[in-house]
N, CA, C and O atoms as a Tinker XYZ file with bonds, in Angstrom:
   424  protein
     1  N     -1.200000   75.156000 -148.405000    73     2
     2  CA    -1.693000   73.793000 -148.432000    64     1     3
     3  C     -1.360000   73.129000 -147.085000    63     2     4     5
     4  O     -0.244000   73.249000 -146.579000    81     3
     5  N     -2.332000   72.442000 -146.529000    73     3     6
     6  CA    -2.174000   71.789000 -145.236000    64     5     7
     7  C     -2.132000   70.269000 -145.436000    63     6     8     9
     8  O     -2.743000   69.735000 -146.361000    81     7
     9  N     -1.421000   69.606000 -144.577000    73     7    10
    10  CA    -1.381000   68.139000 -144.600000    64     9    11
    11  C     -2.498000   67.646000 -143.695000    63    10    12    13
    12  O     -2.341000   67.604000 -142.475000    81    11
    13  N     -3.623000   67.274000 -144.291000    73    11    14
    14  CA    -4.807000   66.954000 -143.502000    64    13    15
    15  C     -4.593000   65.787000 -142.547000    63    14    16    17
    16  O     -5.188000   65.756000 -141.469000    81    15
    17  N     -3.760000   64.833000 -142.923000    73    15    18
    18  CA    -3.529000   63.672000 -142.055000    64    17    19
    19  C     -2.791000   64.042000 -140.769000    63    18    20    21
    20  O     -2.784000   63.272000 -139.809000    81    19
    21  N     -2.174000   65.215000 -140.754000    73    19    22
    22  CA    -1.492000   65.700000 -139.558000    64    21    23
    23  C     -2.401000   66.550000 -138.677000    63    22    24    25
    24  O     -2.037000   66.876000 -137.547000    81    23
    25  N     -3.566000   66.909000 -139.176000    73    23    26
    26  CA    -4.470000   67.777000 -138.427000    64    25    27
    27  C     -5.252000   66.981000 -137.385000    63    26    28    29
    28  O     -5.925000   66.004000 -137.715000    81    27
    29  N     -5.159000   67.402000 -136.141000    73    27    30
    30  CA    -5.856000   66.714000 -135.051000    64    29    31
    31  C     -7.368000   66.724000 -135.269000    63    30    32    33
    32  O     -8.048000   65.746000 -134.960000    81    31
    33  N     -7.890000   67.818000 -135.797000    73    31    34
    34  CA    -9.336000   67.915000 -136.034000    64    33    35
    35  C     -9.790000   66.872000 -137.060000    63    34    36    37
    36  O    -10.882000   66.316000 -136.942000    81    35
    37  N     -8.966000   66.615000 -138.048000    73    35    38
    38  CA    -9.304000   65.588000 -139.040000    64    37    39
    39  C     -9.275000   64.201000 -138.402000    63    38    40    41
    40  O    -10.171000   63.390000 -138.637000    81    39
    41  N     -8.252000   63.927000 -137.599000    73    39    42
    42  CA    -8.142000   62.629000 -136.927000    64    41    43
    43  C     -9.344000   62.374000 -136.018000    63    42    44    45
    44  O     -9.929000   61.291000 -136.041000    81    43
    45  N     -9.705000   63.369000 -135.227000    73    43    46
    46  CA   -10.821000   63.217000 -134.300000    64    45    47
    47  C    -12.147000   63.068000 -135.043000    63    46    48    49
    48  O    -12.998000   62.274000 -134.642000    81    47
    49  N    -12.322000   63.817000 -136.110000    73    47    50
    50  CA   -13.584000   63.723000 -136.854000    64    49    51
    51  C    -13.694000   62.388000 -137.577000    63    50    52    53
    52  O    -14.795000   61.865000 -137.746000    81    51
    53  N    -12.589000   61.845000 -137.995000    73    51    54
    54  CA   -12.583000   60.520000 -138.617000    64    53    55
    55  C    -12.984000   59.449000 -137.600000    63    54    56    57
    56  O    -13.761000   58.550000 -137.918000    81    55
    57  N    -12.463000   59.544000 -136.395000    73    55    58
    58  CA   -12.825000   58.613000 -135.334000    64    57    59
    59  C    -14.309000   58.766000 -134.986000    63    58    60    61
    60  O    -15.008000   57.775000 -134.776000    81    59
    61  N    -14.777000   60.002000 -134.929000    73    59    62
    62  CA   -16.191000   60.261000 -134.637000    64    61    63
    63  C    -17.087000   59.629000 -135.693000    63    62    64    65
    64  O    -18.143000   59.085000 -135.371000    81    63
    65  N    -16.676000   59.698000 -136.933000    73    63    66
    66  CA   -17.427000   59.092000 -138.027000    64    65    67
    67  C    -17.594000   57.589000 -137.794000    63    66    68    69
    68  O    -18.676000   57.041000 -138.005000    81    67
    69  N    -16.543000   56.939000 -137.368000    73    67    70
    70  CA   -16.622000   55.507000 -137.061000    64    69    71
    71  C    -17.609000   55.240000 -135.928000    63    70    72    73
    72  O    -18.347000   54.255000 -135.966000    81    71
    73  N    -17.623000   56.104000 -134.931000    73    71    74
    74  CA   -18.569000   55.951000 -133.823000    64    73    75
    75  C    -20.013000   56.084000 -134.310000    63    74    76    77
    76  O    -20.893000   55.348000 -133.864000    81    75
    77  N    -20.249000   57.014000 -135.215000    73    75    78
    78  CA   -21.597000   57.207000 -135.756000    64    77    79
    79  C    -22.037000   55.948000 -136.501000    63    78    80    81
    80  O    -23.179000   55.511000 -136.362000    81    79
    81  N    -21.150000   55.377000 -137.278000    73    79    82
    82  CA   -21.493000   54.144000 -137.994000    64    81    83
    83  C    -21.859000   53.030000 -137.013000    63    82    84    85
    84  O    -22.806000   52.281000 -137.250000    81    83
    85  N    -21.119000   52.922000 -135.928000    73    83    86
    86  CA   -21.416000   51.906000 -134.923000    64    85    87
    87  C    -22.765000   52.162000 -134.263000    63    86    88    89
    88  O    -23.553000   51.234000 -134.083000    81    87
    89  N    -23.033000   53.394000 -133.907000    73    87    90
    90  CA   -24.300000   53.753000 -133.264000    64    89    91
    91  C    -25.484000   53.439000 -134.167000    63    90    92    93
    92  O    -26.502000   52.924000 -133.706000    81    91
    93  N    -25.352000   53.743000 -135.434000    73    91    94
    94  CA   -26.484000   53.584000 -136.350000    64    93    95
    95  C    -26.737000   52.130000 -136.749000    63    94    96    97
    96  O    -27.755000   51.833000 -137.376000    81    95
    97  N    -25.842000   51.235000 -136.401000    73    95    98
    98  CA   -26.067000   49.815000 -136.701000    64    97    99
    99  C    -27.347000   49.286000 -136.056000    63    98   100   101
   100  O    -27.966000   48.351000 -136.565000    81    99
   101  N    -27.734000   49.880000 -134.948000    73    99   102
   102  CA   -28.910000   49.406000 -134.212000    64   101   103
   103  C    -30.184000   50.191000 -134.513000    63   102   104   105
   104  O    -31.203000   49.991000 -133.853000    81   103
   105  N    -30.135000   51.066000 -135.488000    73   103   106
   106  CA   -31.336000   51.808000 -135.863000    64   105   107
   107  C    -32.342000   50.856000 -136.509000    63   106   108   109
   108  O    -31.951000   49.833000 -137.071000    81   107
   109  N    -33.629000   51.182000 -136.432000    73   107   110
   110  CA   -34.637000   50.327000 -137.081000    64   109   111
   111  C    -34.390000   50.208000 -138.585000    63   110   112   113
   112  O    -33.880000   51.132000 -139.218000    81   111
   113  N    -34.754000   49.077000 -139.134000    73   111   114
   114  CA   -34.555000   48.810000 -140.565000    64   113   115
   115  C    -35.222000   49.865000 -141.441000    63   114   116   117
   116  O    -34.686000   50.229000 -142.488000    81   115
   117  N    -36.384000   50.358000 -141.023000    73   115   118
   118  CA   -37.088000   51.349000 -141.845000    64   117   119
   119  C    -36.339000   52.684000 -141.913000    63   118   120   121
   120  O    -36.682000   53.542000 -142.727000    81   119
   121  N    -35.326000   52.865000 -141.074000    73   119   122
   122  CA   -34.524000   54.092000 -141.114000    64   121   123
   123  C    -33.278000   53.961000 -141.985000    63   122   124   125
   124  O    -32.455000   54.874000 -142.047000    81   123
   125  N    -33.148000   52.829000 -142.649000    73   123   126
   126  CA   -31.966000   52.573000 -143.474000    64   125   127
   127  C    -31.692000   53.703000 -144.462000    63   126   128   129
   128  O    -30.540000   54.084000 -144.670000    81   127
   129  N    -32.739000   54.233000 -145.062000    73   127   130
   130  CA   -32.573000   55.313000 -146.042000    64   129   131
   131  C    -33.017000   56.656000 -145.490000    63   130   132   133
   132  O    -33.113000   57.636000 -146.229000    81   131
   133  N    -33.288000   56.702000 -144.194000    73   131   134
   134  CA   -33.732000   57.937000 -143.554000    64   133   135
   135  C    -32.642000   58.508000 -142.666000    63   134   136   137
   136  O    -31.565000   58.883000 -143.129000    81   135
   137  N    -32.950000   58.565000 -141.382000    73   135   138
   138  CA   -32.041000   59.176000 -140.421000    64   137   139
   139  C    -30.702000   58.444000 -140.351000    63   138   140   141
   140  O    -29.664000   59.085000 -140.187000    81   139
   141  N    -30.706000   57.138000 -140.469000    73   139   142
   142  CA   -29.478000   56.349000 -140.475000    64   141   143
   143  C    -28.540000   56.851000 -141.576000    63   142   144   145
   144  O    -27.384000   57.183000 -141.313000    81   143
   145  N    -29.038000   56.902000 -142.783000    73   143   146
   146  CA   -28.248000   57.338000 -143.929000    64   145   147
   147  C    -27.798000   58.792000 -143.773000    63   146   148   149
   148  O    -26.650000   59.125000 -144.066000    81   147
   149  N    -28.691000   59.639000 -143.318000    73   147   150
   150  CA   -28.361000   61.061000 -143.182000    64   149   151
   151  C    -27.276000   61.287000 -142.133000    63   150   152   153
   152  O    -26.367000   62.091000 -142.339000    81   151
   153  N    -27.372000   60.582000 -141.015000    73   151   154
   154  CA   -26.358000   60.706000 -139.971000    64   153   155
   155  C    -24.989000   60.258000 -140.478000    63   154   156   157
   156  O    -23.974000   60.907000 -140.227000    81   155
   157  N    -24.983000   59.160000 -141.181000    73   155   158
   158  CA   -23.716000   58.654000 -141.715000    64   157   159
   159  C    -23.122000   59.624000 -142.734000    63   158   160   161
   160  O    -21.922000   59.900000 -142.713000    81   159
   161  N    -23.961000   60.133000 -143.615000    73   159   162
   162  CA   -23.464000   61.066000 -144.635000    64   161   163
   163  C    -22.945000   62.353000 -144.009000    63   162   164   165
   164  O    -21.908000   62.876000 -144.417000    81   163
   165  N    -23.661000   62.856000 -143.028000    73   163   166
   166  CA   -23.222000   64.085000 -142.353000    64   165   167
   167  C    -21.899000   63.872000 -141.634000    63   166   168   169
   168  O    -21.022000   64.736000 -141.664000    81   167
   169  N    -21.758000   62.711000 -140.985000    73   167   170
   170  CA   -20.515000   62.453000 -140.253000    64   169   171
   171  C    -19.331000   62.271000 -141.203000    63   170   172   173
   172  O    -18.220000   62.707000 -140.903000    81   171
   173  N    -19.565000   61.638000 -142.330000    73   171   174
   174  CA   -18.499000   61.466000 -143.328000    64   173   175
   175  C    -18.098000   62.818000 -143.913000    63   174   176   177
   176  O    -16.939000   63.028000 -144.271000    81   175
   177  N    -19.040000   63.712000 -144.006000    73   175   178
   178  CA   -18.790000   65.032000 -144.572000    64   177   179
   179  C    -17.787000   65.847000 -143.756000    63   178   180   181
   180  O    -17.064000   66.674000 -144.311000    81   179
   181  N    -17.741000   65.622000 -142.458000    73   179   182
   182  CA   -16.852000   66.427000 -141.606000    64   181   183
   183  C    -15.381000   66.202000 -141.980000    63   182   184   185
   184  O    -14.722000   67.158000 -142.389000    81   183
   185  N    -14.838000   64.984000 -141.857000    73   183   186
   186  CA   -13.424000   64.816000 -142.230000    64   185   187
   187  C    -13.179000   64.998000 -143.732000    63   186   188   189
   188  O    -12.090000   65.398000 -144.142000    81   187
   189  N    -14.182000   64.706000 -144.536000    73   187   190
   190  CA   -14.020000   64.862000 -145.988000    64   189   191
   191  C    -13.817000   66.325000 -146.364000    63   190   192   193
   192  O    -12.960000   66.640000 -147.190000    81   191
   193  N    -14.593000   67.214000 -145.768000    73   191   194
   194  CA   -14.443000   68.640000 -146.072000    64   193   195
   195  C    -13.141000   69.206000 -145.513000    63   194   196   197
   196  O    -12.537000   70.096000 -146.112000    81   195
   197  N    -12.716000   68.694000 -144.376000    73   195   198
   198  CA   -11.419000   69.130000 -143.839000    64   197   199
   199  C    -10.308000   68.717000 -144.805000    63   198   200   201
   200  O     -9.413000   69.507000 -145.104000    81   199
   201  N    -10.371000   67.488000 -145.284000    73   199   202
   202  CA    -9.359000   67.005000 -146.225000    64   201   203
   203  C     -9.403000   67.787000 -147.532000    63   202   204   205
   204  O     -8.365000   68.196000 -148.052000    81   203
   205  N    -10.603000   67.992000 -148.060000    73   203   206
   206  CA   -10.719000   68.721000 -149.324000    64   205   207
   207  C    -10.215000   70.153000 -149.180000    63   206   208   209
   208  O     -9.510000   70.661000 -150.052000    81   207
   209  N    -10.574000   70.791000 -148.090000    73   207   210
   210  CA   -10.126000   72.161000 -147.869000    64   209   211
   211  C     -8.626000   72.279000 -147.722000    63   210   212   213
   212  O     -8.029000   73.285000 -148.105000    81   211
   213  N     -8.018000   71.242000 -147.162000    73   211   214
   214  CA    -6.566000   71.288000 -146.973000    64   213   215
   215  C     -5.805000   71.311000 -148.291000    63   214   216   217
   216  O     -4.646000   71.725000 -148.338000    81   215
   217  N     -6.453000   70.869000 -149.352000    73   215   218
   218  CA    -5.805000   70.844000 -150.670000    64   217   219
   219  C     -5.917000   72.183000 -151.400000    63   218   220   221
   220  O     -5.323000   72.363000 -152.463000    81   219
   221  N     -6.664000   73.105000 -150.842000    73   219   222
   222  CA    -6.834000   74.408000 -151.489000    64   221   223
   223  C     -5.576000   75.253000 -151.329000    63   222   224   225
   224  O     -4.770000   75.040000 -150.423000    81   223
   225  N     -5.434000   76.202000 -152.219000    73   223   226
   226  CA    -4.206000   76.994000 -152.259000    64   225   227
   227  C     -4.185000   78.193000 -151.328000    63   226   228   229
   228  O     -3.146000   78.835000 -151.175000    81   227
   229  N     -5.304000   78.505000 -150.708000    73   227   230
   230  CA    -5.310000   79.665000 -149.822000    64   229   231
   231  C     -5.967000   79.316000 -148.493000    63   230   232   233
   232  O     -6.809000   78.423000 -148.407000    81   231
   233  N     -5.562000   80.038000 -147.475000    73   231   234
   234  CA    -6.176000   79.839000 -146.166000    64   233   235
   235  C     -7.649000   80.228000 -146.178000    63   234   236   237
   236  O     -8.453000   79.666000 -145.435000    81   235
   237  N     -7.995000   81.190000 -147.024000    73   235   238
   238  CA    -9.398000   81.602000 -147.128000    64   237   239
   239  C    -10.256000   80.437000 -147.618000    63   238   240   241
   240  O    -11.330000   80.187000 -147.071000    81   239
   241  N     -9.796000   79.731000 -148.635000    73   239   242
   242  CA   -10.525000   78.562000 -149.146000    64   241   243
   243  C    -10.572000   77.453000 -148.096000    63   242   244   245
   244  O    -11.603000   76.808000 -147.904000    81   243
   245  N     -9.446000   77.243000 -147.423000    73   243   246
   246  CA    -9.400000   76.227000 -146.379000    64   245   247
   247  C    -10.428000   76.539000 -145.293000    63   246   248   249
   248  O    -11.150000   75.651000 -144.839000    81   247
   249  N    -10.487000   77.793000 -144.884000    73   247   250
   250  CA   -11.458000   78.210000 -143.854000    64   249   251
   251  C    -12.894000   77.989000 -144.321000    63   250   252   253
   252  O    -13.755000   77.628000 -143.519000    81   251
   253  N    -13.155000   78.199000 -145.591000    73   251   254
   254  CA   -14.508000   77.978000 -146.123000    64   253   255
   255  C    -14.895000   76.501000 -145.962000    63   254   256   257
   256  O    -16.024000   76.195000 -145.580000    81   255
   257  N    -13.975000   75.601000 -146.248000    73   255   258
   258  CA   -14.265000   74.176000 -146.092000    64   257   259
   259  C    -14.378000   73.784000 -144.616000    63   258   260   261
   260  O    -15.148000   72.889000 -144.268000    81   259
   261  N    -13.618000   74.445000 -143.761000    73   259   262
   262  CA   -13.775000   74.205000 -142.323000    64   261   263
   263  C    -15.160000   74.648000 -141.852000    63   262   264   265
   264  O    -15.765000   74.003000 -140.996000    81   263
   265  N    -15.655000   75.741000 -142.409000    73   263   266
   266  CA   -17.016000   76.193000 -142.091000    64   265   267
   267  C    -18.057000   75.167000 -142.531000    63   266   268   269
   268  O    -19.032000   74.917000 -141.821000    81   267
   269  N    -17.848000   74.583000 -143.691000    73   267   270
   270  CA   -18.769000   73.551000 -144.178000    64   269   271
   271  C    -18.721000   72.336000 -143.247000    63   270   272   273
   272  O    -19.757000   71.758000 -142.920000    81   271
   273  N    -17.518000   71.955000 -142.826000    73   271   274
   274  CA   -17.368000   70.834000 -141.888000    64   273   275
   275  C    -18.072000   71.143000 -140.565000    63   274   276   277
   276  O    -18.694000   70.262000 -139.971000    81   275
   277  N    -17.974000   72.377000 -140.111000    73   275   278
   278  CA   -18.655000   72.779000 -138.884000    64   277   279
   279  C    -20.166000   72.651000 -139.034000    63   278   280   281
   280  O    -20.850000   72.186000 -138.122000    81   279
   281  N    -20.675000   73.062000 -140.178000    73   279   282
   282  CA   -22.105000   72.912000 -140.442000    64   281   283
   283  C    -22.527000   71.449000 -140.403000    63   282   284   285
   284  O    -23.587000   71.122000 -139.869000    81   283
   285  N    -21.718000   70.580000 -140.957000    73   283   286
   286  CA   -22.012000   69.146000 -140.920000    64   285   287
   287  C    -21.972000   68.611000 -139.487000    63   286   288   289
   288  O    -22.757000   67.734000 -139.125000    81   287
   289  N    -21.067000   69.136000 -138.685000    73   287   290
   290  CA   -20.993000   68.713000 -137.277000    64   289   291
   291  C    -22.282000   69.087000 -136.544000    63   290   292   293
   292  O    -22.785000   68.306000 -135.736000    81   291
   293  N    -22.809000   70.261000 -136.819000    73   291   294
   294  CA   -24.068000   70.663000 -136.191000    64   293   295
   295  C    -25.235000   69.821000 -136.708000    63   294   296   297
   296  O    -26.185000   69.546000 -135.974000    81   295
   297  N    -25.155000   69.418000 -137.966000    73   295   298
   298  CA   -26.164000   68.488000 -138.493000    64   297   299
   299  C    -26.130000   67.174000 -137.716000    63   298   300   301
   300  O    -27.174000   66.654000 -137.320000    81   299
   301  N    -24.933000   66.642000 -137.503000    73   299   302
   302  CA   -24.797000   65.384000 -136.773000    64   301   303
   303  C    -25.368000   65.517000 -135.370000    63   302   304   305
   304  O    -26.093000   64.637000 -134.907000    81   303
   305  N    -25.046000   66.609000 -134.695000    73   303   306
   306  CA   -25.565000   66.805000 -133.345000    64   305   307
   307  C    -27.095000   66.834000 -133.346000    63   306   308   309
   308  O    -27.731000   66.187000 -132.513000    81   307
   309  N    -27.672000   67.571000 -134.264000    73   307   310
   310  CA   -29.131000   67.654000 -134.360000    64   309   311
   311  C    -29.744000   66.295000 -134.648000    63   310   312   313
   312  O    -30.741000   65.915000 -134.034000    81   311
   313  N    -29.149000   65.562000 -135.581000    73   311   314
   314  CA   -29.681000   64.257000 -135.951000    64   313   315
   315  C    -29.548000   63.245000 -134.820000    63   314   316   317
   316  O    -30.414000   62.385000 -134.663000    81   315
   317  N    -28.486000   63.330000 -134.034000    73   315   318
   318  CA   -28.349000   62.456000 -132.865000    64   317   319
   319  C    -29.438000   62.749000 -131.840000    63   318   320   321
   320  O    -30.007000   61.834000 -131.244000    81   319
   321  N    -29.721000   64.028000 -131.642000    73   319   322
   322  CA   -30.772000   64.404000 -130.699000    64   321   323
   323  C    -32.140000   63.925000 -131.184000    63   322   324   325
   324  O    -32.963000   63.469000 -130.390000    81   323
   325  N    -32.371000   64.032000 -132.474000    73   323   326
   326  CA   -33.636000   63.537000 -133.042000    64   325   327
   327  C    -33.716000   62.017000 -132.884000    63   326   328   329
   328  O    -34.766000   61.484000 -132.525000    81   327
   329  N    -32.623000   61.330000 -133.149000    73   327   330
   330  CA   -32.606000   59.873000 -132.988000    64   329   331
   331  C    -32.899000   59.486000 -131.543000    63   330   332   333
   332  O    -33.566000   58.484000 -131.286000    81   331
   333  N    -32.406000   60.268000 -130.618000    73   331   334
   334  CA   -32.700000   60.011000 -129.206000    64   333   335
   335  C    -34.171000   60.294000 -128.902000    63   334   336   337
   336  O    -34.813000   59.529000 -128.182000    81   335
   337  N    -34.703000   61.380000 -129.443000    73   335   338
   338  CA   -36.122000   61.706000 -129.251000    64   337   339
   339  C    -37.016000   60.579000 -129.756000    63   338   340   341
   340  O    -38.060000   60.284000 -129.174000    81   339
   341  N    -36.586000   59.956000 -130.852000    73   339   342
   342  CA   -37.359000   58.868000 -131.445000    64   341   343
   343  C    -37.066000   57.508000 -130.796000    63   342   344   345
   344  O    -37.597000   56.478000 -131.212000    81   343
   345  N    -36.211000   57.530000 -129.772000    73   343   346
   346  CA   -35.858000   56.319000 -129.013000    64   345   347
   347  C    -35.057000   55.302000 -129.838000    63   346   348   349
   348  O    -35.089000   54.105000 -129.553000    81   347
   349  N    -34.334000   55.789000 -130.869000    73   347   350
   350  CA   -33.454000   54.916000 -131.638000    64   349   351
   351  C    -32.164000   54.648000 -130.863000    63   350   352   353
   352  O    -31.561000   53.582000 -130.983000    81   351
   353  N    -31.756000   55.630000 -130.071000    73   351   354
   354  CA   -30.577000   55.480000 -129.222000    64   353   355
   355  C    -30.883000   56.123000 -127.869000    63   354   356   357
   356  O    -31.591000   57.128000 -127.800000    81   355
   357  N    -30.352000   55.546000 -126.805000    73   355   358
   358  CA   -30.587000   56.116000 -125.485000    64   357   359
   359  C    -29.853000   57.447000 -125.311000    63   358   360   361
   360  O    -28.767000   57.637000 -125.859000    81   359
   361  N    -30.436000   58.349000 -124.562000    73   359   362
   362  CA   -29.852000   59.665000 -124.313000    64   361   363
   363  C    -28.429000   59.544000 -123.765000    63   362   364   365
   364  O    -27.559000   60.344000 -124.108000    81   363
   365  N    -28.197000   58.549000 -122.917000    73   363   366
   366  CA   -26.859000   58.409000 -122.330000    64   365   367
   367  C    -25.795000   58.045000 -123.361000    63   366   368   369
   368  O    -24.605000   58.232000 -123.105000    81   367
   369  N    -26.197000   57.531000 -124.517000    73   367   370
   370  CA   -25.241000   57.287000 -125.610000    64   369   371
   371  C    -25.005000   58.539000 -126.435000    63   370   372   373
   372  O    -23.946000   58.697000 -127.043000    81   371
   373  N    -25.978000   59.421000 -126.457000    73   371   374
   374  CA   -25.871000   60.641000 -127.257000    64   373   375
   375  C    -24.905000   61.633000 -126.616000    63   374   376   377
   376  O    -24.064000   62.218000 -127.298000    81   375
   377  N    -25.029000   61.814000 -125.328000    73   375   378
   378  CA   -24.245000   62.851000 -124.642000    64   377   379
   379  C    -22.734000   62.729000 -124.844000    63   378   380   381
   380  O    -22.090000   63.732000 -125.151000    81   379
   381  N    -22.135000   61.527000 -124.683000    73   379   382
   382  CA   -20.681000   61.446000 -124.904000    64   381   383
   383  C    -20.272000   61.760000 -126.348000    63   382   384   385
   384  O    -19.228000   62.367000 -126.586000    81   383
   385  N    -21.096000   61.346000 -127.297000    73   383   386
   386  CA   -20.768000   61.613000 -128.700000    64   385   387
   387  C    -20.881000   63.104000 -128.991000    63   386   388   389
   388  O    -20.030000   63.670000 -129.678000    81   387
   389  N    -21.923000   63.741000 -128.474000    73   387   390
   390  CA   -22.087000   65.185000 -128.666000    64   389   391
   391  C    -20.933000   65.930000 -128.003000    63   390   392   393
   392  O    -20.424000   66.905000 -128.556000    81   391
   393  N    -20.518000   65.479000 -126.824000    73   391   394
   394  CA   -19.373000   66.115000 -126.161000    64   393   395
   395  C    -18.108000   65.985000 -127.000000    63   394   396   397
   396  O    -17.342000   66.942000 -127.110000    81   395
   397  N    -17.878000   64.814000 -127.592000    73   395   398
   398  CA   -16.722000   64.631000 -128.480000    64   397   399
   399  C    -16.851000   65.523000 -129.705000    63   398   400   401
   400  O    -15.880000   66.135000 -130.149000    81   399
   401  N    -18.042000   65.586000 -130.234000    73   399   402
   402  CA   -18.305000   66.408000 -131.416000    64   401   403
   403  C    -17.978000   67.868000 -131.110000    63   402   404   405
   404  O    -17.331000   68.545000 -131.908000    81   403
   405  N    -18.422000   68.341000 -129.965000    73   403   406
   406  CA   -18.143000   69.723000 -129.569000    64   405   407
   407  C    -16.659000   69.967000 -129.363000    63   406   408   409
   408  O    -16.164000   71.064000 -129.620000    81   407
   409  N    -15.944000   68.943000 -128.898000    73   407   410
   410  CA   -14.497000   69.057000 -128.737000    64   409   411
   411  C    -13.831000   69.161000 -130.102000    63   410   412   413
   412  O    -12.885000   69.928000 -130.278000    81   411
   413  N    -14.319000   68.399000 -131.055000    73   411   414
   414  CA   -13.743000   68.389000 -132.405000    64   413   415
   415  C    -13.905000   69.742000 -133.071000    63   414   416   417
   416  O    -12.966000   70.238000 -133.695000    81   415
   417  N    -15.077000   70.349000 -132.949000    73   415   418
   418  CA   -15.366000   71.556000 -133.727000    64   417   419
   419  C    -14.968000   72.854000 -133.024000    63   418   420   421
   420  O    -15.054000   73.925000 -133.625000    81   419
   421  N    -14.549000   72.782000 -131.801000    73   419   422
   422  CA   -14.173000   74.029000 -131.100000    64   421   423
   423  C    -12.696000   74.224000 -131.078000    63   422   424
   424  O    -12.212000   75.216000 -130.532000    81   423
C-alpha cells in the first residue's frame, strides 16, 4: 500500500488538473458538455486513479491503476491539441501544459 499524498506524481497531476480547469473556463458555452467536460473528466481521472491504485494490496494492482492514469494523461494531451486545433485555446498555452503533462507521466 502506498501513501498517495506523498507521491510526487499524484501532487503534480493534481496541480495539472487545476490548470485544466482554469484553461477550460474560456471554452465556448456550447462546449460545456463536450470537449470542456471531457478534458476536465480526463484530468481528474489521472490523480484519482493514482490514489485509487495506491490503496490496492499489491504492486501489480497499483501498476494497473498507474497504466490507467497514463491513458488518461494521453487523453488530456490529445484533447488539448484538439482544443487548440479548434481555436478554443492558443497553441502557446497548450505547449507548456503538454510539457508538464509529459513530465508527470514519465
